[in-house]
SEDODO-826902 format. One record per residue: y, z, x of N, C-alpha, C in turn; residue in one letter. Coordinates in steps of 0.2 Angstrom, whole numbers, plus 5000, padded with zeros to 4 digits. Each point is the difference from the previous one (the first is absolute). Example, Ala and Ser with C-alpha at 12.3 -4.5 7.8 and 13.67 -1.06 7.14 Angstrom:
% SEDODO-826902
497250395066500650004996500650005004A
500549964998500650015004500550034996S
//
This chain:
% SEDODO-826902
580956295042500350045006499550015005M
500149975006499550015005500050075004S
499550025003500050065003500450005007Q
500149945002500549995006500750014998V
500249984995500750004998500150044993D
499750065000500150034993500750024998S
500450025005500750024999500549945002I
500449984996500549955001500750034997K
500549995004500750024998500349944996L
500250014994500249944996500749985002S
500249934999500649985002500650034996D
499850024993500550044996500250065003G
499550045003500150075003500449995006F
499849955004500449995006500749984999I
500249964995500649984998500450064998A
499750044996500350064997500250055006S
499550015004500150055006500649985004A
500049935002500649975004500650014997M
500150004993500650004997500350075000S
499650055001500350075000500050045007H
499749975005500050035006500149955006I
500450025005500249965005499750035007K
499749965004499750025006500650045005P
499850055003500550045004500049975007H
500249935000500049975007500550035005W
499750015006500550035005500449945003G
500450015005500449955003499649945003P
499450015002499549955003499449994995L
500150034994499450014996499749934998G
500449964996499749944997499849955006W
500450005005499949955006499350025003V
499950075001499450025003499449994996T
500150014993499449984996499949935000Y
500549955000499849934999499749985006K
500150025006499749985006499450035002R
499850064997499450045002499550004995T
500150004993499550024995500049944995Y
500449965000500049954994499549945002A
499550004997499549955002500249934997R
499749955004500249934998499549984995Y
500449974995499649974994499949925001L
499449985002499949935002500249954994D
499850024994500149964994500749994998D
500450055002500750004998500549985006Q
499750005006500449985006500650065001H
499850064999500550055001499750075001R
500450055002499750065001500150044994T
499650064999500050044994500750035000E
500250024993500650044999499750085000E
500550045000499750075000499650034994W
500249984994499650024995499349975000H
499949945003499449975000499650035006E
500350025005499650045005499850074997T
500450034997499850074997499549994995V
500049954995499549994995499349985004K
500049965005499449995004499750065003R
500450045003499850065003499750054995V
500450014995499750054995499449984997V
499949944998499449974997499450015005E
500249985006499450015005499850075001G
500450054999499850075001499750024994N
500349994994499750044994499349974998I
499949945002499349974998499550035005N
500250045005499550035004499650064997L
500350024994499750064997499349994998D
499550045003499349994998499850004993P
500450034996499850004993500149934996R
500449965004500049934997499549955002L
499550035004499449965003499450044998H
499850014994499450044999499449975004P
499650055002499449985004499549964996A
500050014994499549964996500249934998D
500649985002500349934999500450004993G
500050054996500350004994500850005000S
500349984995500750005000500350075000Q
500650015003500350075001500250034993P
500150065000500250044994500749984998D
500149984994500749984998500550055001P
499850074999500550055001500250015007T
499549985005500250005007500549955002I
499949944997500449945001500750024998I
500150034994500650024997500450055005S
499650055002500350055005500249975006E
499649955003500249975006500549955000L
500149974994500549954999500750045000T
500050064997500650045000500250025007T
499550025003500150025007500249945004E
499849945000500249945003500749994999A
500250014993500749994999500550055003E
499850065000500450055003500049995008N
499549985003500049985007500549945001L
500049954996500449945001500750035000F
500250044995500750025000500250045006V
499550055002500150045006500149965006L
499649955001500049965006500649955000I
500149974994500549955000500750035001Y
500150064998500650035001500150035007G
499550005004500050025007500150085000L
499750034995500050085000499450025004S
499549955001499450015004499749945001A
499649995006499649945001499450015003T
499549964999499450015004500249985008P
499550005004500249985007500149935000S
500349985006500149935001499449965000G
499450035002499449965000499849984992R
500150054996499949984993500549954997N
500650015002500549954997499849935002L
499749995006499849945002499349974998W
499550054999499449974998499750024993V
500350054997499750034994500149944995S
499449994996500049954995499949935002G
499849995006499849935003499350005001T
499749945000499349995001499850035007P
500450005004499850045007499950074999Y
500350034995499850074999499350014997Q
499949954995499350014997499449995005N
500249955006499549995005500050065005A
500550025001500150055006500450064998H
499750054997500450064998500350045006G
499849985006500350035006500749995000D
500249944998500749975001500550044996S
499850054995500550044997500250065003L
499650015006500250065004500449995006N
500450045001500549995006499750005007N
499650055001499750025007499350035000C
499750005005499350025001500050045007W
499450035000499950045007499249995001F
499949995007499349995002500050035007V
499450035001499850035007499749955004A
500250005007499749955004499450035003I
499449994997499450025002499549964997R
499449995003499449964997499950024993P
500049954995499950014993499649944997Q
499850014994499649954996500549964996K
499849945000500449964995499850014993Y
499450024999499850024993500049944995G
500050014994500149954995500749984999D
500249965005500749985000500149935000S
500649985000500149934999499949965006A
500050035006499949965006499450045004I
499549975001499450025004499849955005V
500150005006499849955005499349984999P
499849945001499349984999499550025005D
500250035005499650035005499950084999Y
500350024995499950084998499750014994L
499750054999499850034993500650044998S
500050014993500650044998500050075002K
499450035002499950075002500050015008D
500249945004500050005007500750035002Q
500050055004500650035003500249945005L
500749995000500349955004500750025002S
500249985006500650025003500649954996V
499849954998500549954997500250024993S
499650044996500150024993500850034999M
500250055004500650024998500649955002P
499949965005500549955002500049944994Y
499449994998499949954994500450024994A
499950074999500350034994500850005001F
500250015006500750005001500349934999M
499749955003500249935000500049984993F
499550014996500049984993500550034996D
500150075000500650034996500749985003E
500149995006500649985002500249934997L
499549955000500149944998500150004992M
499750054997500250004992500750044999K
500350015005500750035000500150075000G
499450045001500150075001500150025007G
500350065001500050035007499450045001G
499850015007499450045002500250055005V
499950064998499950065005499450005003G
499950025007499350005003500050065005F
499450035001499950055004499749985006S
500350025006499749995007499950075003V
499950054996499950075003499450005004T
499950045005499450015004499450014995Q
500050034995499550014995499749944998E
500449954999499849934998499849955005N
500549995005499849955005499450025005V
499950075000499450025004499349984997S
500149984994499449974996499849935002Q
500549965003499949935001499549995006L
499649964999499549995005500249975007P
499650005005500249975006500049924999T
500549975003500049924999499549975005I
499549974997499449985003500149935005D
500449964997500149935004500649974998R
500249955005500549964999499849954994T
500549974997499949944996500549945002A
499749944999500349945002500249974993D
500750014998500249974994500449945001V
499849954996500349935000500349994993T
500649985000500349994993500249925000V
499749974995500149924999500449994994L
500449945001500449984994500149935000I
499949964995500049934999500849985002S
500049945003500749975001500349984994N
499649994994500349984994500350064996R
499950065003500350064996500750005002N
500550024995500750005001500250055005G
499650055001500250055005499749995007S
499749955001499649995006500350015006A
500649975001500450015006500250075002E
500350044995500250075001499350045001E
499549984997499450045001499749995007S
500149945002499749995007500550045005R
500650004999500550045004499850075000T
499750034994499750075000499450015003A
499649945002499450015003499449964997G
500149974995499449964997499949935004A
499449984999499949935003499949954995L
500149945002499949944995499349994998S
499850004994499350004997499849935003L
500349954999499849935002499850005007E
500550025004499950005008499450045002E
499950064997499550045001499349974998W
500049984994499449964998499849955004T
500449965002499949945004499750025007A
500250065002499750025007499450044999Q
499950044995499450054999499649984994H
500249964996499649994994500250044994G
499650004995500150034993500150085002D
500550034998500150075002499550044996P
499849984994499650044996499350005002S
499849955005499350005002499950025007Q
500550045003499950025007499550065000Q
499750005006499550065001500350065002E
499750064998500350065002500750014998N
500149984994500750004997500150024993T
500550044999500150024993500649964998Y
499849954995500649954997500250024993F
500750005000500250024993500649954999Y
499949964994500649964998500450044995K
500650015001500450054996500149964993L
499950034995500349984993500750015000E
500349974996500850005000500150064995D
499950065002500150064996500150065004S
500250054997500150075003499350025003R
499549994996499350025002499849975006E
500249935001499849975006500350035006G
500750024999500350035006499750065002W
499850044995499750075001499349995004V
499649954997499450005003500049975008R
500549965001500149985007500250065005A
500450044997500250065004499350055001L
499750014995499450045000499549975005A
499949945000499549975005500350015007A
500649995001500350015007499950075003T
500150054995499950075002499250015001I
499649994995499350025001499649965005D
500349945002499649975006499950045006A
500450055001500050045006499550064999H
499650014995499650064999499349984999F
499550045001499349995000499749984993S
500450024995499749984993500149934998Y
500549965004500149934999499449965003F
499849944997499449975003500049995007P
499550025004500150005007500049935003S
499749954997500049945003500649964998D
500550024997500649974998500650035004Q
500049975007500550035004500649965000T
500049944997500649964999500350004993H
500650014999500350004993500449934999I
499949964995500449944999500350014993I
500650004999500450014994500449934999L
499849974994500349934999500550024994D
500749985002500550024995500349944997M
499649945000500349944998500250004992S
499750044996500150004993500650044998D
500350045005500550054998500649964998I
500450014995500549964998500650015005R
500449955001500550015005500650044998P
500450025005500650044998500549964995R
500250044995500549984995499749984994G
499349994999499749994994500050064995E
500049984994500050064995499450045000R
500050064999499550054999500050014992I
499549974996500150004993499850074997H
499550045003499850064997500550065001G
500150025007500450055001500849985000F
500149945001500749975000500349995007G
500549965001500349995006499749945004G
500150005006499849945004499550025006T
499649965002499550015005500450005007A
499750045005500250005007499749965004S
499449964998499749965004499550045005G
499649975004499450035003500350045007A
500649985002500250025007500050085001A
500350044995500050075001499350035000P
499549974996499350025000499749995007L
500149945003499749985006500250055005V
500750015001500350055005499650064999E
500050034994499750074999499350005002M
499649954998499350015002499949995007L
500349965004500050005007500250065003L
500650034998500250065003499550064998D
499850014994499550054999499449995005V
499749945000499549995005500150025007N
500649995002500250025007500050085001T
500250034995500050085000499350025001V
499549974996499350025000499749985006L
500149945003499749985006500250045006N
500650035000500250045006499750074999T
499650024995499850074999499250005000K
499749955003499349995000499750065004V
499450034997499750065003500550074999S
500549994996500450064999500150004992D
500450064998500250014993500749984999H
500249974994500749994998500350075000L
500650005003500450065000500550004993S
500350054999500550004994500549955001S
500249995006500549945002499749934998V
499449995003499749944999499949994992D
499750054997499949994992500749994997A
500550035002500749984997500249935002T
499949985006500249935002499749954995D
499350014999499749954996500350004993I
500150064997500450004993500649975000S
500450015006500749975000500049935001N
499549975003499949935001499849974993M
499650034996499949984993500650004996I
500450055001500750014996500449945002G
500149995006500449945003499849944997K
499449984999499749944997500250004993A
500050054996500250004993500749994999V
500450035004500850005000500249925001V
499649965003500249935001500049964994A
499750034994500149974994500750014997G
500349964996500750004998500050054994N
499550024997500050044994499850085002V
499550005003499750075002500450035006R
500150074999500250045005499450045002R
499950015007499550055002500350075000S
499750044997500250075001499450045002A
500150035006499450045003500350075002E
499650055000500150065003499450025004L
500150025006499450025005500150075000A
499450044999500050075000499550025006L
500350045005499650025005500150085001G
499750025005500150085002500650015003N
500350064998500650025003500050015008W
499450025002500050015007499649945004N
500049944997499849945003500649975004D
500150015006500649985003500049925001S
499449975001500049935000500249964994N
499850034994500249984994500850014999F
500250065002500750014998500549965004R
499849985006500549965004499849925000V
499549984996499849935000500649954999M
500550024996500549964998500649995006K
499950045005500450005006499949945004Q
499449974999499849945004500449944996D
500649985003500449954997499749944999Q
499649975005499749944999499550004994E
499650054999499550014995500450014993Q
500550045001500450014994500349944997L
500349955004500249944998499549954997A
499450015003499549954998499750024993H
499850064999499650024994500150084998H
500250045005500050074998500650024995R
500449964999500550014995499850004993W
499349984999499849994993499850064996A
500050065004499850064996500550055002S
500250044995500350075001499450055002N
500250045005499550045003500150084998N
499550034998500150074998499450045003S
500150075001499550045002499850054995V
499450035001499750054996500250075003V
500350044996500250075002499750054995V
499950065001499750054996500450064999N
500749994999500450054998500350055006G
499849985006500250055006500749985002Q
500450045001500749995002500149965006C
499550025005500149975007499849924999A
499649984996499849934999500649964997Q
500450034995500649974998500550005005Y
500150055004500549995005499849955005E
499449995002499849945005500249934997E
499850004993500149934997500849995000V
500450054998500749995000500349985007A
499750035005500349985007499849925001K
499549974997499849935001500549964995A
500150034995500449964995500749995002V
500350055004500749995002500049945005V
499449995004500049955005500049934996V
499549994996499949934997499850004992N
500250054997499950004993499350014997G
499550015004499350014998499750055004E
499550034998499649984994500250044994P
499849984994500150054994499450055000G
500050044995499550065000499749994993I
499350025000499650014994499650065001V
500150054995499650065000499549994995D
499449995003499449984996499750074997L
500050055004499850074997500450024994D
500649995000500550024994499849954994L
499949945002499849954994499350014997S
499650035004499350014998499950064995R
500550055002499950064997500650024995H
500449964999500650014995500149944996Y
500250014994500449954996500750015001G
500350024994500750035001500050065004R
500450025005500050065004500150064995L
500449994995500150064995499350024997A
499549964999499450014997499550045004D
500250015007499650045004499449965003G
499650045004499449975004499549984995F
499749955001499449974996499549975005N
499450035001499649975005499849934998E
499949984994499849944998500649954997N
500650025002500649964998499949925001A
499849995006499949935002499550005007D
499450024999499650025006499949955005P
499949934997499849955004500649955003Y
500650024999500649965002499950005008A
500149935002500049995007500649975003E
500549984996500649965002500549994995G
500449955001500549994995500249925000T
500349984995500349944999500649995006N
500249945001500549995006500650044999P
500250014994500750044999499850085000C
499450024999499850075001500150044993G
500149974994500150044995499450024996E
499449965002499450014996499550025006I
499750064999499450015005499449974996T
499649965005499449964997499450015003L
499449994997499450005003499849935002E
499549995004499849945003499949954995N
500349945000500049954995500450014994G
500450054999500350014994500749975000E
500349984994500749975000500550054997P
500649995001500550044997500349954994C
500250044995500049974993500750034997N
500549965000500750034999500449974994L
500450044998500549994994500650045001F
500649974999500650035003500550014994E
500250074999500550014994500650025003V
500649974997500650025002500350054995F
500050065001500150054995500750004997P
500549995005500749994998500249944995Y
499749955002500149944996499650004993I
499450035000499650014994500450044995A
500350065003500450044995500649964998E
500349965004500649964997499849964995Q
499449975000499849964995499650034994Q
500150075000499850044994499350025000G
499649995005499350025001499950085000W
499550024997499750075002499649995006D
500250045005499649995007499350024999L
499850044996499350025000499649944997K
500349964995499749944998500049955005E
500549995004500049955005499450015005V
499950075002499550015005499350004996F
500050014994499349994996499849925001R
500549964998499949935001499849985007L
500350035005499949985007499350025002A
499850064997499350035002499549954997T
500149984994499549964997499949935003R
500649975002500049945003499650005007Y
500150055004499750005006499250024999T
499950044995499350014999499649944998K
500349954996499749944999499949965006R
500450005005499949965006499350025003V
499850064999499350025003499449974996T
500249974995499449974996499949925002F
500449985005500049935002499349985003G
499949945002499449985004500250005007T
499650035004500150015007499549965004Y
500249975006499549965004499650035004D
500250065002499650045005499650064997W
499450005002499650064997500350075002E
500250005006500350075003500650024996I
500449954997500650014996499850024993S
499549964997499850024993499750075000R
499650025005499750065000500650065000T
500449995005500550065000500550004995V
500249944997500550004994499750034994I
499349984999499750034994499950085001Q
500050025006499950085001500750035000R
500549975002500650035000500549984995N
500149944998500549984995500750025003R
500149995006500650035003500649964997R
500650044998500649974998500550015005L
500649964999500650015004500649994996G
500150054995500650004996500650025004V
500549965001500550025004500750004996S
500450045003500750004998500549975005M
500549964998500449985005500750004998S
500549995004500750024999500150074999G
499650045004500050074999500750035001I
500349985005500750035002500549984994Q
499949944997500449984995499950044994D
499450024998499950044995500250075001W
499950035006500350075001500750004999F
500449955002500750004999500249984993L
499749954997500249984994499850054994G
499550035000499750044995500350085001H
499950025006500150075002500650015003F
500349955003500750015004499950045006G
499450005003500050045006499449975004K
499950025007499449995004499550064999R
499449985002499550054998500050065005V
500249995007499950055005500750054999V
499850064999500650054999500150045006T
499650015004500150045006499350015004G
500050055004499450015004499950075002Y
499450035001499950075002499550005005H
500050055004499550005006499450044997E
499449985002499450044999499650005007E
499650065001499650005006499349984997I
499749965004499349974998499550045004F
499350004998499550035003499949995007D
500249945003500049995007500650035004D
500450034996500650035004500649965000G
499949934998500649965000500550024994S
500649985001500550014995500349944997I
499949994994500249934997500650014995R
500349945000500650004995499749964994R
499950044995499749984993500649974996I
499949944997500549984996500050034993P
500550014996500050024993500349954996E
499749994994500149954995500350024994F
500449954997500350024994499550014994D
500050054997499550024995500049954994P
500649974998500049964994499749935002E
500149985006499749935002499250025001I
499950055003499250025001499750004993T
500250034995499750014993499949934997E
500549965001500049934997499549965003A
499950005007499549965004499350034998V
500050065000499350034998499849984993D
500450004995499849984994499849924999Q
500349965004499849935001499349995003L
499950045005499350005003499550024995Y
500250054996499550024995499949954994Q
500549964999500049954995499549945003A
500049995006499549955003499350034999V
499950065002499350034999499850004993I
500450024995499849994993499849934998D
500449955003499949944998499349975002A
499950025006499349985003499550034997D
500050074998499550034996499949974994R
500549984996500049974994499649935000E
500349965005499749935000499350005003Y
499950045005499350015002499550014995S
500250054996499550024994499949944995A
500649964999499949944995499649955003A
500049995007499749945003499350025003T
499850074999499450025003499950005007G
500650015004499950005007500350075003T
499850015006500250065003500850015001I
500250065001500750005002500149985007M
500649985001500149985007500150055005S
499849995006500050055005500750035002I
500449955000500750015002500449954996K
500750024998500449964995500649985003H
500450045004500749985001500249995007T
500549975001500249995007500849985000T
500349995006500649975001499949945004V
500149944998499949945004500749995003K
500149975006500649995003500549954996P
499749954997500349954996500449955005S
500349954997500349955004500249954995G
499649954999500249944996500150024993T
499550044997500050024993500650044999V
500250055005500650034999500749965000A
499949945003500649955000500149974993K
499449994997500049974993500550044996L
499950075000500350044995500750035003A
500149995007500650025003500050085001G
499450025002499950075000499950025008S
500250075001499850025007499250005001S
499849995006499349995001499650065001E
499550014995499650065001500450065000G
499850045005500450075001500649995004M
500049945003500649995005500750004997H
500450025004500750014999500349925000F
500549994996500349935001500349995007Q
500049945002500249995007500750025001W
500549994996500750025001500349994993A
500750034999500349994994500149934998E
500149955005500149934999499749975006H
499649954999499749965006499849934998F
499949965005499849934999499250005001I
499749974995499249995001500049935001Q
499649985006499949935002499349984998R
499949944997499449984999499949935003I
499549985002499849945004499749954995R
500249945000499749954996499849945004F
499549974999499849935003500649954998Q
500249965005500549964999500049954994S
499449984998499949964994499950034994N
500150075000499950044994500549984994D
499849984994500449984995500550054998P
499950065002500550054998500650005004L
499949975006500650005005500649974997L
500049944997500649974997500250044994P
499650034996500250044995500550065003T
499750035005500450065002500749985004L
499949945003500649985003500649984995Q
499749974994500449984995500450064996A
499650065001500350064996500450045005C
500149985006500450035005499750055005G
499450005000499750055005500049975007Y
500250045005500149985007499349985003Y
499949955003499449985003500149975007S
499650015005500049975006499349995003E
500049955005499349995003499750075003P
499450015000499750065003500049995007D
500250055004500150005007499350015004V
499550024996499350015003499549954998Y
500049974995499549954997500349934998T
499749955003500349934998499849994993S
500449954997499949984993500050064995H
500450055001500150064996500750014999T
500250024994500750024999500050084998M
500550035002500150074999500650014995C
499950034994500450014995500250074999V
500750014999500250074999500150024993E
499850064998500150034993500450065001F
500650014997500350065000499750054995P
499950075003499750044995500450075000V
500150024994500350074999499550054997E
499950055004499450054998500250044994S
499550014996500050044994500350075002S
500550024996500350075001500350015007H
500349945003500250015007500650045000W
500450014995500650055000499850074998N
499450024999499850064998500150055006S
500350064999500150055006499350015003P
499550004996499350015003499749945003E
500349945000499749945003499950015007F
499449985003499850005007499749935001A
500149985006499749935002499550015006S
499749955002499550005006500550015006A
500649985000500450025006500350065000G
499950044995500350075000499550064999S
499549984996499550064999499650015006V
499950075001499650025006499349985000S
499650005005499349995000499750064997A
500250065001499850064997500050004992E
500549974998500150004992499549954998E
499949945003499549954998499350035000Q
499850035005499450035000499950064995L
500550034999500050054994499949974993A
500349944999499949964994499349985000N
499749985005499349975001499550064998Q
500250065003499550064998500150024993S
500649994997500150024993499549964996F
500149935001499649954996499250015001L
499850025006499350025002499850064996Q
500450044999499950074997499949994993Q
500549974997500050004992499949934997Y
500049955003499849934997499449975002W
499949995007499549955002499450045002S
499449984996499450035003499749955005D
500249945000499849965006500550025006N
500449955002500550025005500749974998A
500450015005500749984999500249965006V
500249934998500249965006500750005001S
500250015006500750015002500149985007C
500549965002500249995007500650045001T
499950065003500650045002500449975005V
500749994999500449985005500450065003T
500149995007500350055003500649975005F
500550045000500649985004499950025008Q
500449975004499950015007500150075002E
500450044996500150075002499550044998N
499549984996499450044997499449995005E
500049955005499449995004499850065003K
500450045003499850055004499650064996K
500250004994499750054995499449974996D
499949945001499549974995499350035001L
499750015006499450045000500050064996P
500550045001500050074996500149984992E
500449964999500149984992499449984997I
499649955003499449974998499450064999L
500050045006499550055000500150054995A
500650014997500150054995499749984994N
499849934999499749984994499249995000Y
499750025006499350005000499750044995A
499549964996499750034995500450004993G
500649975000500449994994500049924998M
499849965004500049934998499349975003I
499849954996499449975002500049945004K
500649965000500149955005500849985000S
500249985006500749985000500149965006T
500549965001500249965006500850025001S
500249995006500750015001500349945004L
500649994999500349945003500850015001L
500249995006500750015002500549964995G
500550034998500549964995500449955004Y
500049944998500449955004500449964994V
500750005001500449974995500549965004D
499949935001500449965005499650005007G
500349965004499749995007499749945001G
499749964995499749945001500249954993Y
500049945002500249954994499550004994A
500349994994499749994994499450054999Q
500250075000499650054999499850004992M
499450024998499850004993500550044996P
500350055002500550044997500550025005K
500750004997500550025004500650034996E
500250065002500550034996500749975001T
500349994994500749984999500450054997I
500749995000500450044997500149984992S
500350054996500149984993500449944999N
500549995005500549954999499649935002Q
499650005005499649945002499649984994T
499750054997499549994995500449964994Y
500650034998500449974995500249935002M
500149995006500249935002499449954999E
499450025002499549965000499749994993K
500150054995499849994993500549954997V
500650005002500549964997499949925002A
499649995005499949935002499449974996L
499650054996499449984996500349984993I
499949934999500349984994499649974994T
499350015002499549974995499450055000G
499649994994499450044999499449955003D
499650035005499549965002499549974995P
499850044995499549984995500349944996E
500650004998500349954996500149945005T
500250015006500249945004499349965002E
499550045001499349985002499849954995F
500050024994499849964994500449935000K
500650005002500449945000499849955005K
499850035006499949965006499349985000I
499550044998499349995001499650004993N
500249954996499649994994499349985001S
499949975006499349985002499950015007N
499450035001499850015007499449965002L
499949975006499449965001499450045003D
500250065003499550045003500250075000E
499550055001500150075001500250025007D
500749995001500250025007500550065000N
499950044994500450065000499750065004L
499949995006499650055004500550045004T
499950074999500550055004499850005007L
500549995005499950005007499850075003V
500350054997500050075004500050054995D
499649994994500050064995499450045001S
500050064997499550045000500050054994S
499450024999499950054994500250075001D
500250015007500350075001500650005005C
500350055000500750005004499949995007A
499450025003499950005007499749935002S
499849964996499849935001499250005002G
499750064999499350015001499549964995A
500250004994499649984995500249934997C
499549954999500249934998500250004993P
500449954999500249984993499449984996V
499649955003499549964996499350025003R
//
């Protein structure tokens, strides 16, 4: 038994487990899984089945336990192997039944060779501060820098690298950070070359590249030019990142002073459409990179003898995100964090030309510190254009769960959040998520404390992976931060307790003289949630002692959910269901082999009105407990009650933060500043968005009547899983790629 594969789930166990438990697929569940997380098996010309995915994921995680890899190279203790084998079997049953799942990142990467090479890929999202930093002993250090040299490019290189590995990145452009950026010393002349033989040559030239052959004929060998920094990009993620680093650093004094011309040769980059064998999916070709590098260079050239502003720093980040989005597998997820009183930052998305070009690539939030007036100002802007969100860093630094009170050292070095805002993070730190559906778990006979124990141990093992960047390795080892989340929360409240958590409000006078409406919570639900939090803490204490590691700095969260919730047919995070009955629309590439399956089963489909070569398929959905007298939907619940739910979970469950997009109705706009300010100091982060149901074609979700729902269900005559196997016994390539899916309800976090 090798140390790499100490724990394996036997075929006999898998068969037995599958015989007595069925996955809790939602209406879109199996289809969403097949297109999003089922990896292509080259040797069998097909994609994985669900039990194969779960087996891969569990084995990839359980074998991260450090006790399986003794430092002296000896074989692991047989009793530990026995203990972890039992745990792996329990995890398989838990995840296979969809009582709980790791994040979408883990479902896609865990147990693959890519995980072994890049542990970063197991984490959903990251945070980095935009200020000069050292590359350190990281995977990517440009050849003109030492590992201890401060450089402007480092945070952007980190961002680009993690985005290309499928993670989202939050970044800070607060004045505290961008004021540390040095003056831009000089312009840089950047020339991008690509061979005519490259399959993406024509589109790359349209983006601004020049023909290698024509340029060489006129100027000679590009690698032998005087006063030139020449870099021939390798066909890899690292090659792309180093090209960006050189483009940025060429403007600063620490770059070689005699190298005033940058030549980047992209001839070896694989053309658009070719397979990416490590991460998966297909390549975008060089064109998006060409456009990004030239755009970034333009921003820097226009600021010579000046400093980058928060807007400039965000623009560069957005250009990077735009380039990553151009790939057909990766989504770019960015959150820009600025100062609440930085007016230029707050209004930067009002420039429609820049918004259309690249500023769409990030959600923007501002740092607040619990003052009601700041919340009121933010709410006034939200009513106009839906941004910015808010992040209260003081609250995050000094509190875990609010119920546990002030703690000076709760999270003292936190600087920002992931793009969805549920995890406060230090510079270079990732979020590490696992999602439990408590109502489904109870239906399948689980003790919830055991479920959360397994979830805690799973996420703890992710911190033992190999990480490419020294800055990340350092902070992960210091914090071991976890993100154990519960989802389908409103389903659980109605299904288990038969009620909603907010029971009323009372008024209190605060020290500043303000009068607040304080929500009151159901004591039965409060006690149950508190006990589950304690179960997570107990599990971490036990496992940390067993593995000889520190306890995690924080443990719990509420992620917004999205694709993973669709697997189980659950409400998303803490969000209320969209309606009693609604249509969920999913977009497919027109050559997706799932389309004939869905059409054969009777699902309605039509061409997408926004994107060519794309089909839009309708899935009728009936919400859990829709006929309960306590049922509330996104279209009926008030913004105040949503914020009250968020504050409840921040008080009794999440010691990180609670992600929520609070929807508000037209008649609530005038009161929104007062409503939001009422929760200053009670929530660590939030965002708000006007509720829209109808009004434009092919909305992702659209309310329908019970009768319409029944009519649409009656037209569905087949099971997609069964029909797919009939039609697609053999697949020639992995083209089951989701067009518009996300790991969260808001679309901020990527699937892969």
